[in-house]
TORMI-548254 format. One record per atom (N, C-alpha, C): residue number from 1; residue in one letter; x, y, z. Coordinates in nm, 3 decimals, decimal comma, m for minus. Layout:
N
  num  residu        x        y        z
  NUM       A        X        Y        Z
...
//
This chain:
212
  num  residu        x        y        z
    1       M   12,715   11,128   13,467
    1       M   12,614   11,069   13,363
    1       M   12,535   10,948   13,423
    2       K   12,400   10,946   13,331
    2       K   12,352   10,775   13,354
    2       K   12,375   10,726   13,268
    3       I   12,446   10,571   13,287
    3       I   12,414   10,491   13,200
    3       I   12,327   10,417   13,218
    4       Y   12,332   10,355   13,096
    4       Y   12,155   10,264   13,054
    4       Y   12,212   10,144   13,022
    5       K   12,142   10,040   13,106
    5       K   12,138    9,935   13,121
    5       K   12,056    9,789   13,008
    6       L   12,060    9,792   12,900
    6       L   11,906    9,778   12,808
    6       L   11,920    9,606   12,882
    7       G   11,821    9,564   12,929
    7       G   11,775    9,403   12,987
    7       G   11,751    9,281   12,873
    8       A   11,791    9,160   12,909
    8       A   11,805    9,098   12,818
    8       A   11,754    9,096   12,722
    9       A   11,581    9,097   12,711
    9       A   11,491    9,109   12,582
    9       A   11,510    9,204   12,501
   10       A   11,499    9,362   12,580
   10       A   11,516    9,395   12,474
   10       A   11,698    9,422   12,439
   11       L   11,826    9,418   12,449
   11       L   11,951    9,333   12,415
   11       L   11,961    9,193   12,311
   12       V   11,811    9,098   12,369
   12       V   11,747    8,997   12,219
   12       V   11,752    9,084   12,109
   13       A   11,650    9,169   12,110
   13       A   11,528    9,214   12,030
   13       A   11,646    9,295   11,982
   14       V   11,801    9,346   11,999
   14       V   11,878    9,493   11,866
   14       V   11,907    9,407   11,795
   15       T   12,004    9,268   11,966
   15       T   12,062    9,178   11,815
   15       T   12,004    9,144   11,747
   16       V   11,893    9,095   11,720
   16       V   11,793    9,005   11,599
   16       V   11,788    9,147   11,497
   17       Q   11,768    9,254   11,518
   17       Q   11,729    9,368   11,490
   17       Q   11,852    9,419   11,308
   18       A   11,989    9,373   11,446
   18       A   12,090    9,419   11,346
   18       A   12,118    9,264   11,257
   19       Q   12,097    9,190   11,327
   19       Q   12,156    9,043   11,224
   19       Q   12,026    9,075   11,105
   20       A   11,924    9,082   11,115
   20       A   11,782    9,123   10,938
   20       A   11,835    9,160   10,935
   21       Q   11,901    9,325   10,926
   21       Q   11,932    9,416   10,861
   21       Q   12,061    9,405   10,781
   22       T   12,129    9,188   10,806
   22       T   12,249    9,218   10,704
   22       T   12,233    9,134   10,594
   23       L   12,066    9,063   10,607
   23       L   12,018    9,010   10,553
   23       L   12,001    8,961   10,333
   24       D   12,027    8,927   10,275
   24       D   12,013    8,923   10,152
   24       D   11,931    8,894   10,044
   25       S   11,916    8,706   10,172
   25       S   11,801    8,719   10,059
   25       S   11,719    8,621   10,126
   26       V   11,593    8,546   10,086
   26       V   11,537    8,343   10,180
   26       V   11,484    8,309   10,079
   27       R   11,459    8,252   10,061
   27       R   11,452    8,058    9,975
   27       R   11,355    7,972   10,110
   28       Y   11,289    7,883   10,079
   28       Y   11,181    7,821   10,162
   28       Y   11,189    7,669   10,103
   29       V   11,261    7,573   10,189
   29       V   11,321    7,482   10,081
   29       V   11,187    7,342   10,127
   30       R   11,102    7,324   10,031
   30       R   10,946    7,250   10,084
   30       R   10,974    7,073   10,124
   31       T   11,087    7,084   10,083
   31       T   11,124    6,889   10,152
   31       T   11,149    6,861   10,304
   32       T   11,173    7,003   10,368
   32       T   11,278    7,013   10,428
   32       T   11,158    7,063   10,588
   33       G   11,094    7,152   10,462
   33       G   10,968    7,281   10,529
   33       G   11,079    7,411   10,566
   34       M   11,142    7,385   10,557
   34       M   11,298    7,526   10,666
   34       M   11,242    7,643   10,538
   35       L   11,267    7,767   10,626
   35       L   11,306    7,836   10,593
   35       L   11,430    7,915   10,620
   36       V   11,503    7,961   10,481
   36       V   11,654    7,961   10,493
   36       V   11,680    8,089   10,480
   37       L   11,729    8,172   10,556
   37       L   11,809    8,316   10,578
   37       L   11,911    8,384   10,557
   38       T   11,973    8,433   10,429
   38       T   12,116    8,396   10,419
   38       T   12,150    8,542   10,413
   39       S   12,265    8,578   10,474
   39       S   12,282    8,671   10,522
   39       S   12,394    8,752   10,348
   40       A   12,518    8,890   10,371
   40       A   12,544    8,842   10,293
   40       A   12,699    8,853   10,252
   41       D   12,706    8,808   10,282
   41       D   12,878    8,738   10,389
   41       D   12,851    8,548   10,385
   42       H   12,734    8,542   10,268
   42       H   12,686    8,382   10,273
   42       H   12,594    8,286   10,414
   43       T   12,658    8,361   10,517
   43       T   12,599    8,316   10,625
   43       T   12,463    8,270   10,683
   44       E   12,415    8,136   10,726
   44       E   12,292    8,141   10,711
   44       E   12,239    8,119   10,875
   45       K   12,089    8,168   10,830
   45       K   11,982    8,139   10,982
   45       K   11,875    8,072   10,933
   46       Q   11,807    7,925   10,931
   46       Q   11,688    7,883   10,892
   46       Q   11,632    7,779   10,980
   47       C   11,529    7,791   11,063
   47       C   11,424    7,736   11,106
   47       C   11,263    7,671   10,993
   48       R   11,242    7,563   11,044
   48       R   11,123    7,538   11,026
   48       R   10,981    7,524   11,049
   49       V   10,933    7,643   10,966
   49       V   10,788    7,743   11,022
   49       V   10,711    7,606   11,083
   50       D   10,610    7,562   11,127
   50       D   10,544    7,515   11,149
   50       D   10,369    7,410   11,031
   51       T   10,377    7,500   11,030
   51       T   10,285    7,472   10,861
   51       T   10,370    7,383   10,713
   52       E   10,375    7,353   10,682
   52       E   10,340    7,311   10,452
   52       E   10,308    7,381   10,434
   53       V   10,366    7,443   10,324
   53       V   10,308    7,519   10,252
   53       V   10,399    7,542   10,147
   54       R   10,255    7,451    9,989
   54       R   10,299    7,495    9,859
   54       R   10,306    7,564    9,779
   55       D   10,423    7,612    9,693
   55       D   10,343    7,645    9,619
   55       D   10,446    7,867    9,592
   56       V   10,521    7,843    9,698
   56       V   10,464    7,973    9,735
   56       V   10,707    8,070    9,765
   57       T   10,699    8,169    9,662
   57       T   10,839    8,264    9,679
   57       T   10,801    8,355    9,820
   58       P   10,856    8,343    9,935
   58       P   10,896    8,377   10,025
   58       P   10,980    8,566    9,977
   59       V   10,912    8,636   10,051
   59       V   10,995    8,770   10,000
   59       V   11,030    8,852   10,085
   60       F   11,079    8,930   10,151
   60       F   11,130    8,986   10,182
   60       F   10,986    9,168   10,221
   61       N   11,027    9,175   10,338
   61       N   10,892    9,318   10,339
   61       N   10,984    9,430   10,401
   62       W   10,955    9,499   10,360
   62       W   11,095    9,612   10,265
   62       W   11,186    9,653   10,361
   63       N   11,173    9,613   10,578
   63       N   11,296    9,675   10,671
   63       N   11,313    9,515   10,721
   64       K   11,237    9,374   10,650
   64       K   11,358    9,298   10,608
   64       K   11,291    9,241   10,837
   65       T   11,203    9,247   10,828
   65       T   11,120    9,220   11,014
   65       T   11,035    9,159   10,977
   66       I   10,949    9,085   10,857
   66       I   10,934    8,952   10,832
   66       I   10,895    8,886   10,710
   67       V   10,950    8,751   10,620
   67       V   10,857    8,715   10,544
   67       V   10,701    8,681   10,483
   68       T   10,701    8,739   10,349
   68       T   10,565    8,724   10,320
   68       T   10,633    8,579   10,252
   69       L   10,504    8,483   10,274
   69       L   10,423    8,342   10,170
   69       L   10,396    8,295   10,153
   70       G   10,279    8,415   10,142
   70       G   10,142    8,451    9,962
   70       G   10,080    8,458   10,028
   71       N    9,894    8,531   10,019
   71       N    9,828    8,624    9,986
   71       N    9,810    8,678   10,169
   72       V    9,855    8,572   10,233
   72       V    9,788    8,596   10,403
   72       V    9,872    8,574   10,467
   73       E    9,984    8,459   10,438
   73       E   10,081    8,432   10,519
   73       E   10,206    8,493   10,529
   74       Y   10,272    8,546   10,671
   74       Y   10,364    8,571   10,649
   74       Y   10,430    8,513   10,843
   75       V   10,568    8,559   10,823
   75       V   10,650    8,499   10,986
   75       V   10,717    8,561   10,973
   76       S   10,732    8,600   11,098
   76       S   10,850    8,722   11,188
   76       S   10,956    8,621   11,142
   77       V   11,052    8,770   11,133
   77       V   11,207    8,735   11,057
   77       V   11,302    8,697   11,164
   78       A   11,271    8,756   11,321
   78       A   11,294    8,735   11,484
   78       A   11,277    8,561   11,498
   79       S   11,175    8,599   11,420
   79       S   11,103    8,423   11,463
   79       S   11,194    8,296   11,411
   80       V   11,287    8,317   11,301
   80       V   11,334    8,255   11,214
   80       V   11,462    8,204   11,280
   81       I   11,471    8,321   11,316
   81       I   11,640    8,349   11,382
   81       I   11,666    8,302   11,560
   82       N   11,569    8,320   11,581
   82       N   11,533    8,271   11,759
   82       N   11,497    8,121   11,710
   83       C   11,416    8,042   11,662
   83       C   11,438    7,911   11,595
   83       C   11,392    7,855   11,748
   84       T   11,285    7,941   11,818
   84       T   11,237    7,843   11,967
   84       T   11,185    7,722   11,966
   85       G   11,224    7,690   11,963
   85       G   11,164    7,495   11,977
   85       G   11,155    7,410   11,855
   86       G   11,222    7,546   11,775
   86       G   11,361    7,505   11,650
   86       G   11,198    7,492   11,552
   87       V   11,137    7,636   11,585
   87       V   11,003    7,618   11,494
   87       V   10,963    7,746   11,462
   88       A   10,959    7,767   11,371
   88       A   10,904    7,953   11,368
   88       A   10,782    7,968   11,314
   89       P   10,653    7,990   11,344
   89       P   10,566    7,970   11,352
   89       P   10,506    8,089   11,239
   90       I   10,398    8,041   11,155
   90       I   10,334    8,141   11,022
   90       I   10,242    8,177   11,062
   91       E   10,214    8,311   11,091
   91       E   10,075    8,435   11,118
   91       E    9,995    8,424   10,968
   92       R    9,896    8,490   10,967
   92       R    9,789    8,534   10,877
   92       R    9,751    8,608   10,945
   93       I    9,706    8,692   10,803
   93       I    9,621    8,791   10,776
   93       I    9,479    8,754   10,798
   94       P    9,344    8,836   10,850
   94       P    9,213    8,757   10,781
   94       P    9,201    8,696   10,673
   95       E    9,151    8,681   10,621
   95       E    9,079    8,604   10,494
   95       E    9,054    8,724   10,405
   96       K    9,052    8,742   10,270
   96       K    8,952    8,824   10,226
   96       K    8,991    8,912   10,243
   97       A    9,134    8,952   10,269
   97       A    9,240    9,081   10,315
   97       A    9,275    9,158   10,218
   98       G    9,318    9,078   10,096
   98       G    9,409    9,152   10,006
   98       G    9,527    9,026   10,007
   99       T    9,708    9,071    9,963
   99       T    9,755    9,107    9,951
   99       T    9,838    9,159   10,045
  100       V    9,920    9,081   10,207
  100       V   10,046    9,087   10,314
  100       V   10,151    9,155   10,223
  101       R   10,187    9,310   10,265
  101       R   10,277    9,336   10,187
  101       R   10,360    9,376   10,284
  102       D   10,308    9,381   10,417
  102       D   10,419    9,487   10,532
  102       D   10,332    9,450   10,655
  103       V   10,463    9,431   10,749
  103       V   10,311    9,410   10,922
  103       V   10,378    9,441   10,977
  104       N   10,366    9,559   11,133
  104       N   10,460    9,556   11,226
  104       N   10,388    9,515   11,317
  105       I   10,458    9,445   11,366
  105       I   10,437    9,327   11,489
  105       I   10,389    9,420   11,585
  106       A   10,480    9,478   11,637
  106       A   10,505    9,603   11,808
  106       A   10,369    9,661   11,763
  107       K   10,299    9,739   11,646
  107       K   10,157    9,815   11,667
  107       K   10,109    9,711   11,642
  108       G   10,099    9,604   11,580
  108       G   10,005    9,544   11,541
  108       G    9,870    9,590   11,495
  109       L    9,968    9,602   11,340
  109       L    9,915    9,681   11,227
  109       L    9,959    9,610   11,062
  110       Y    9,865    9,579   10,985
  110       Y    9,938    9,510   10,830
  110       Y    9,881    9,560   10,721
  111       L    9,940    9,560   10,691
  111       L    9,991    9,626   10,516
  111       L    9,938    9,557   10,384
  112       S    9,706    9,603   10,337
  112       S    9,782    9,485   10,191
  112       S    9,739    9,532   10,132
  113       V    9,731    9,517    9,990
  113       V    9,683    9,544    9,863
  113       V    9,618    9,477    9,813
  114       A    9,528    9,486    9,702
  114       A    9,430    9,419    9,669
  114       A    9,433    9,472    9,515
  115       V    9,387    9,378    9,373
  115       V    9,433    9,402    9,235
  115       V    9,272    9,493    9,253
  116       V    9,197    9,600    9,232
  116       V    9,073    9,686    9,164
  116       V    9,021    9,657    9,030
  117       S    9,173    9,700    8,911
  117       S    9,057    9,691    8,856
  117       S    9,246    9,594    8,715
  118       S    9,211    9,554    8,655
  118       S    9,351    9,472    8,534
  118       S    9,354    9,515    8,412
  119       S    9,316    9,617    8,357
  119       S    9,352    9,706    8,234
  119       S    9,280    9,888    8,295
  120       P    9,357    9,986    8,316
  120       P    9,515    9,913    8,382
  120       P    9,529    9,871    8,464
  121       L    9,587    9,790    8,542
  121       L    9,633    9,782    8,709
  121       L    9,651    9,783    8,754
  122       T    9,567    9,837    8,854
  122       T    9,539    9,937    8,976
  122       T    9,474    9,841    9,081
  123       Y    9,518    9,934    9,199
  123       Y    9,496    9,851    9,329
  123       Y    9,476    9,986    9,434
  124       T    9,387    9,826    9,511
  124       T    9,398    9,961    9,679
  124       T    9,447    9,937    9,823
  125       A    9,412    9,905    9,849
  125       A    9,473    9,888    9,977
  125       A    9,403    9,900   10,156
  126       L    9,464    9,835   10,212
  126       L    9,410    9,837   10,335
  126       L    9,500    9,800   10,482
  127       V    9,483    9,890   10,531
  127       V    9,557    9,933   10,659
  127       V    9,413    9,866   10,869
  128       A    9,498    9,844   10,875
  128       A    9,401    9,762   11,026
  128       A    9,484    9,681   11,055
  129       K    9,430    9,660   11,213
  129       K    9,542    9,619   11,292
  129       K    9,476    9,431   11,284
  130       L    9,623    9,381   11,271
  130       L    9,574    9,246   11,264
  130       L    9,508    9,123   11,398
  131       G    9,417    9,066   11,245
  131       G    9,285    9,014   11,331
  131       G    9,133    9,044   11,304
  132       S    9,163    9,172   11,196
  132       S    9,088    9,311   11,222
  132       S    9,046    9,306   11,017
  133       R    8,952    9,386   10,976
  133       R    8,982    9,409   10,846
  133       R    8,889    9,531   10,823
  134       Q    8,874    9,586   10,981
  134       Q    8,832    9,693   11,003
  134       Q    8,944    9,779   10,947
  135       P    8,934    9,904   10,842
  135       P    9,028   10,022   10,764
  135       P    9,117   10,146   10,915
  136       I    9,180   10,150   10,939
  136       I    9,216   10,235   11,067
  136       I    9,123   10,405   11,040
  137       A    9,146   10,405   10,846
  137       A    9,105   10,581   10,830
  137       A    9,027   10,540   10,717
  138       D    9,013   10,623   10,731
  138       D    8,946   10,685   10,581
  138       D    8,994   10,751   10,478
  139       L    9,060   10,762   10,422
  139       L    9,166   10,772   10,320
  139       L    9,112   10,818   10,165
  140       P    9,153   10,844   10,033
  140       P    9,166   10,844    9,952
  140       P    9,266   10,727    9,895
  141       G    9,214   10,592    9,855
  141       G    9,303   10,516    9,814
  141       G    9,359   10,418    9,935
  142       M    9,288   10,416   10,101
  142       M    9,255   10,277   10,155
  142       M    9,108   10,248   10,117
  143       Y    9,095   10,134   10,160
  143       Y    9,012   10,010   10,132
  143       Y    8,882   10,013   10,223
  144       S    8,772   10,069   10,257
  144       S    8,647   10,039   10,343
  144       S    8,529    9,985   10,291
  145       A    8,518    9,866   10,315
  145       A    8,339    9,793   10,297
  145       A    8,250    9,885   10,334
  146       T    8,294   10,022   10,293
  146       T    8,177   10,154   10,334
  146       T    8,136   10,182   10,208
  147       K    8,300   10,237   10,135
  147       K    8,245   10,283    9,975
  147       K    8,206   10,170    9,840
  148       S    8,129   10,279    9,762
  148       S    8,100   10,218    9,675
  148       S    8,252   10,169    9,579
  149       M    8,184   10,076    9,502
  149       M    8,318   10,019    9,395
  149       M    8,384   10,106    9,373
  150       S    8,302   10,179    9,289
  150       S    8,285   10,342    9,199
  150       S    8,380   10,452    9,209
  151       R    8,421   10,388    9,384
  151       R    8,456   10,512    9,446
  151       R    8,606   10,392    9,455
  152       V    8,631   10,280    9,459
  152       V    8,733   10,296    9,520
  152       V    8,803   10,266    9,426
  153       L    8,739   10,220    9,298
  153       L    8,809   10,207    9,111
  153       L    8,885   10,334    9,098
  154       K    8,789   10,478    9,178
  154       K    8,866   10,593    9,118
  154       K    8,942   10,632    9,202
  155       E    8,992   10,576    9,263
  155       E    9,095   10,582    9,402
  155       E    9,203   10,531    9,407
  156       S    9,187   10,432    9,313
  156       S    9,268   10,289    9,312
  156       S    9,462   10,392    9,240
  157       F    9,505   10,331    9,231
  157       F    9,649   10,361    9,175
  157       F    9,743   10,228    9,194
  158       T    9,834   10,269    9,108
  158       T    9,982   10,213    9,042
  158       T   10,027   10,145    9,150
  159       Y   10,092   10,000    9,198
  159       Y   10,140    9,942    9,265
  159       Y   10,279    9,836    9,261
  160       L   10,415    9,890    9,286
  160       L   10,519    9,813    9,206
  160       L   10,634    9,753    9,293
  161       D   10,514    9,549    9,347
  161       D   10,678    9,463    9,352
  161       D   10,733    9,557    9,391
  162       S   10,883    9,581    9,347
  162       S   11,038    9,652    9,323
  162       S   11,006    9,774    9,475
  163       R   10,899    9,867    9,490
  163       R   10,911    9,945    9,570
  163       R   10,801    9,895    9,678
  164       P   10,818    9,772    9,751
  164       P   10,673    9,732    9,860
  164       P   10,611    9,844    9,903
  165       G   10,477    9,838    9,977
  165       G   10,402    9,915   10,047
  165       G   10,495    9,964   10,202
  166       R   10,498   10,028   10,295
  166       R   10,529    9,995   10,440
  166       R   10,429   10,075   10,552
  167       I   10,469   10,031   10,651
  167       I   10,471   10,110   10,796
  167       I   10,582   10,127   10,842
  168       S   10,541   10,284   10,899
  168       S   10,679   10,331   11,001
  168       S   10,692   10,216   11,144
  169       A   10,849   10,245   11,146
  169       A   10,836   10,163   11,326
  169       A   10,751   10,201   11,436
  170       D   10,713   10,353   11,444
  170       D   10,616   10,409   11,500
  170       D   10,505   10,367   11,502
  171       G   10,415   10,339   11,413
  171       G   10,315   10,234   11,315
  171       G   10,248   10,363   11,313
  172       R   10,286   10,536   11,275
  172       R   10,204   10,597   11,261
  172       R   10,206   10,625   11,160
  173       Y   10,271   10,602   11,073
  173       Y   10,261   10,643   10,920
  173       Y   10,269   10,594   10,787
  174       V   10,209   10,514   10,710
  174       V   10,128   10,436   10,590
  174       V   10,192   10,498   10,442
  175       S   10,274   10,479   10,370
  175       S   10,303   10,469   10,243
  175       S   10,247   10,323   10,164
  176       A   10,129   10,313   10,083
  176       A   10,037   10,192   10,011
  176       A   10,142   10,205    9,941
  177       D   10,177   10,270    9,847
  177       D   10,282   10,218    9,743
  177       D   10,432   10,148    9,750
  178       G   10,452   10,256    9,836
  178       G   10,617   10,265    9,878
  178       G   10,718   10,405    9,835
  179       S   10,617   10,485    9,803
  179       S   10,720   10,688    9,724
  179       S   10,760   10,714    9,875
  180       M   10,804   10,744    9,800
  180       M   10,837   10,845   10,024
  180       M   10,808   10,995    9,983
  181       R   10,747   11,057    9,804
  181       R   10,675   11,167    9,778
  181       R   10,618   11,221    9,889
  182       C   10,626   11,322    9,899
  182       C   10,462   11,395   10,047
  182       C   10,442   11,499    9,892
  183       T   10,475   11,595    9,818
  183       T   10,456   11,702    9,787
  183       T   10,236   11,680    9,740
  184       P   10,251   11,760    9,714
  184       P   10,076   11,759    9,727
  184       P   10,002   11,708    9,627
  185       E   10,007   11,666    9,568
  185       E   10,061   11,576    9,429
  185       E   10,087   11,487    9,457
  186       A   10,118   11,403    9,509
  186       A   10,192   11,283    9,562
  186       A   10,107   11,212    9,518
  187       Y   10,052   11,063    9,502
  187       Y    9,902   11,016    9,494
  187       Y    9,911   10,842    9,511
  188       P    9,915   10,787    9,602
  188       P    9,812   10,765    9,694
  188       P    9,924   10,887    9,843
  189       G   10,008   10,917    9,799
  189       G   10,148   10,966    9,905
  189       G   10,172   10,897   10,040
  190       V   10,179   10,915   10,136
  190       V   10,264   10,879   10,274
  190       V   10,107   10,899   10,395
  191       W   10,017   10,869   10,421
  191       W    9,945   10,891   10,492
  191       W    9,981   10,882   10,665
  192       D    9,905   10,961   10,797
  192       D    9,950   10,952   10,914
  192       D    9,823   10,886   11,006
  193       L    9,819   10,792   11,018
  193       L    9,703   10,763   11,100
  193       L    9,656   10,793   11,184
  194       K    9,740   10,881   11,229
  194       K    9,780   11,014   11,425
  194       K    9,636   11,077   11,348
  195       R    9,693   11,108   11,250
  195       R    9,572   11,322   11,244
  195       R    9,527   11,179   11,134
  196       K    9,487   11,139   11,081
  196       K    9,400   11,011   10,969
  196       K    9,400   11,196   10,822
  197       Q    9,491   11,151   10,828
  197       Q    9,448   11,305   10,698
  197       Q    9,590   11,206   10,614
  198       K    9,664   11,309   10,456
  198       K    9,773   11,277   10,380
  198       K    9,897   11,393   10,432
  199       V   10,020   11,331   10,483
  199       V   10,146   11,370   10,454
  199       V   10,121   11,456   10,351
  200       V   10,194   11,555   10,413
  200       V   10,274   11,698   10,318
  200       V   10,373   11,765   10,360
  201       R   10,507   11,731   10,281
  201       R   10,558   11,812   10,296
  201       R   10,651   11,814   10,115
  202       E   10,776   11,926   10,094
  202       E   10,799   11,915    9,991
  202       E   10,970   11,852   10,003
  203       D   11,018   11,873   10,118
  203       D   11,158   11,724   10,177
  203       D   11,129   11,602   10,171
  204       G   11,025   11,550   10,125
  204       G   11,038   11,398   10,067
  204       G   10,973   11,300   10,229
  205       C   10,957   11,223   10,244
  205       C   10,878   11,177   10,442
  205       C   10,975   11,043   10,423
  206       E   11,076   11,053   10,413
  206       E   11,213   10,909   10,400
  206       E   11,239   10,902   10,587
  207       S   11,241   11,033   10,570
  207       S   11,296   11,005   10,720
  207       S   11,128   10,958   10,829
  208       L   11,053   11,022   10,853
  208       L   10,932   10,933   10,881
  208       L   10,965   10,785   10,894
  209       F   11,020   10,680   10,820
  209       F   11,075   10,538   10,776
  209       F   11,154   10,491   10,845
  210       T   11,290   10,613   10,866
  210       T   11,399   10,558   10,849
  210       T   11,396   10,647   11,007
  211       S   11,356   10,730   11,097
  211       S   11,326   10,702   11,209
  211       S   11,326   10,622   11,283
  212       S   11,357   10,555   11,409
  212       S   11,286   10,474   11,518
  212       S   11,171   10,588   11,596
//
């Protein structure tokens, strides 16, 4: 029987991931520039961010791998936990790319949403490589500069902060509105970025996001 040993870097990554899953809340202390992560047992991890930010409400993404700070700013939870050099760098998606909702750092992908209509309140989503505003695919509900505004409006969808959009750990699947419904009528549904199509399965798509 083979025994596989994790390298030092992999072991650190696994440890950080395990710590992240115990996190309960996050806050930003403007006077000190500290981002403070609090676990369910009230232990804290904190680190100073490298840029002063104002009027922010830090929010975890769906799997607590990043903290969003504003429309385009986010911080890796791992960088706060490790606090290398005493500083956690603030990262950014491109300007005018909407409001960041999830970032898969390992796969270099981000998900953002932008308001299309205020009455009723509807959104469009962008899934792109970090540093780019070029959409990964052309799917209903996904923004593209090549789409007419009438089409973007027609394809828009509702979005709730209580059910954040998400990118799967393997970077293949995206739920722009956080729903795990994959029935034919689900909209916008879950996108398969590899096949560039909507996923259709009756038993839901939760397993696509919980499996590594």
